[in-house]
C-alpha positions in Angstrom: 10.7 56.1 59.1 9.9 55.2 55.1 10.9 52.0 54.2 13.6 52.3 50.7 11.8 50.0 48.5 14.7 47.9 46.1 14.0 47.4 42.5 14.2 43.9 41.2 16.0 44.4 37.5 13.9 42.4 35.2 14.2 40.4 32.1 12.1 42.8 30.3 14.3 46.1 31.7 17.3 44.4 29.9 17.5 46.3 26.6 19.6 43.6 24.8 16.6 41.3 25.9 14.0 43.4 24.2 15.7 44.4 21.0 16.2 40.8 20.5 13.2 39.1 21.5 11.5 41.3 19.1 14.0 41.2 16.3 14.0 37.3 16.6 10.1 37.3 16.2 10.3 39.8 13.2 12.5 37.3 11.4 10.4 34.5 12.7 7.4 35.6 10.5 9.5 36.5 7.6 10.6 32.7 7.4 7.6 30.9 8.3 6.8 32.2 4.4 9.2 30.5 2.2 9.2 28.4 0.2 9.9 24.6 1.8 13.8 24.6 0.5 14.4 27.7 1.5 12.8 27.3 5.2 14.7 24.1 5.4 18.0 25.6 4.5 18.5 28.8 5.7 15.3 29.7 7.4 15.8 27.0 9.7 19.9 28.0 10.9 18.4 31.6 10.6 15.6 31.4 12.9 17.4 29.1 15.4 20.8 31.9 15.8 18.5 35.4 16.1 16.9 32.5 18.5 19.7 32.1 20.5 20.1 35.4 21.1 17.8 36.5 24.0 17.3 32.4 24.7 21.5 32.7 26.1 20.3 36.1 27.7 17.1 35.0 29.6 19.6 31.7 30.7 22.5 34.5 32.2 19.9 36.7 33.7 18.3 33.8 35.1 21.8 32.2 36.4 22.8 32.7 40.0 26.8 34.3 39.7 28.1 36.7 37.8 30.7 34.1 35.7 28.0 32.6 34.5 25.6 34.9 33.7 28.4 36.8 31.9 29.2 33.5 30.3 25.4 33.3 28.5 25.3 37.4 27.8 29.2 36.3 25.8 27.6 33.4 23.9 24.5 35.6 22.5 27.3 37.6 21.4 28.0 34.9 18.8 24.8 34.2 17.8 24.3 38.1 17.0 27.5 37.6 14.3 25.8 34.1 13.2 22.5 35.8 12.8 24.3 38.6 10.7 25.9 36.4 8.0 22.4 34.3 7.7 20.8 38.3 7.2 23.4 38.4 4.2 22.7 35.0 2.6 18.9 35.7 3.2 19.7 39.2 0.9 22.1 37.9 -1.7 19.4 34.8 -2.7 16.5 37.3 -2.4 14.8 35.9 0.0 14.4 39.4 2.1 13.4 42.3 1.0 15.5 45.7 1.7 13.4 46.7 3.9 13.3 43.8 5.5 17.5 43.3 5.6 18.0 46.7 6.5 15.8 46.4 9.5 17.4 43.2 11.0 20.6 44.6 10.2 20.4 47.8 12.1 18.4 46.2 15.2 21.7 43.7 15.1 23.6 46.4 15.0 22.7 47.8 18.0 23.3 44.3 20.1 26.9 44.8 21.3 26.9 48.0 22.8 23.7 46.8 24.9 25.1 43.4 25.7 28.0 45.1 26.2 26.0 47.5 28.7 24.8 44.0 30.2 28.0 42.9 31.0 29.6 45.8 32.7 26.1 46.2 34.8 26.8 42.5 36.2 30.1 43.4 36.8 29.4 46.4 38.2 26.5 45.9 40.3 26.8 42.1 41.5 29.4 40.7 44.3 29.2 36.9 43.7 
């Protein structure tokens, strides 16, 4: 009789995490090249907001119960919207190119569906 092997979900299996983690590094590589004033003002807050998306998904993933997990996943929504705001400001203030702006915007717009899928999966699959 063959045993059924249980596959456990890993953090890197989560689409929202993969997208937001890659995006945080993309933004970091842009901001690190800005002058001191731009880095200290917009850059610092932009990287904090964008880093917070994947960080909250990771923290939620590490929590024990469903309610706690989902709370962190929802917090990542706020960071995503904040990142959209900083992306707009960086574009208007000519800190990012049109190509950089569009890439960041496109990736951020994938996240609501991916995060909602994660929340739905957590609600459906976890008992606790």
